[in-house]
N, C-alpha and C positions, 0 to 999 in steps of 0.2 A: 491543334487540340485546344480545348478550352482549359482555362486555369482551374485547378481543384477548388479554389475558393468560390468560383462562380457557379459551380454545380450545387444544387440545393442539397441540404442535409438528408432530405427524404430519399434522394437518389443514391447518395454516397454511402450513408451509414449502414444500411442493410448489407450491402456487398462487403464492406470492410469488416463488419461484425461477423459475417458468415465466414470470411476468409480467416479470421482469427479464431473462429470456433466459439464465439461468445454468444450467450443466450440473452444478454441484456438488450433492451430497446432504448431509443432516445439518447444514445451516447453522443456527446458533442464531438469527441474524437477518441479513438482507442488509445492514442498516446497519452492523452490527458487522464483517462481512466486508469491506465497502467501506473502512472505516477501516484495517483490517489491510492491505489491498492498497495503500492510499495510503502507509502507513508503510513497506511493503516497497519500493515504488517510490522513496521518498525515500532509504532506506538504500542501494538499488542505485545511485542517481545519485551519492550522496556517495562510495560506494566507487569508482565509475568515475572521479570527479574525483581522488580520492586516488591511484589507480593511474596516471592520466595524469601527475600531478605527479611521482610517483616515477620514471616512465620518462623524464621530461624531465631530471631531475637533482636532487641534494640541495638546491640553492639554491632550487628552486621547490616543494619539498615543504611549506613552511610555508604554512598557509592565511592569506593576507594580501591585502587588496584591492590594495595597491600592486604586489605581485609578479604578481598575475593580470592586472591592467590593462596592465602593461608588457610582458608576454609576448605 
């Protein structure tokens, strides 16, 4: 069997994307895109938490376990 790296991306990616149920094209690898999605979700959740703390007030804007548990 040929090595996965030796197969061209045009042959490999449509099959892999279909298997994962992804609708995106031109993915370098589904594993790589998955880590990017996880990073983006983590950034979004952090941004949401910061926005919530800002809306509560300046005293709650500091990222601190004590302030988050007391609120």
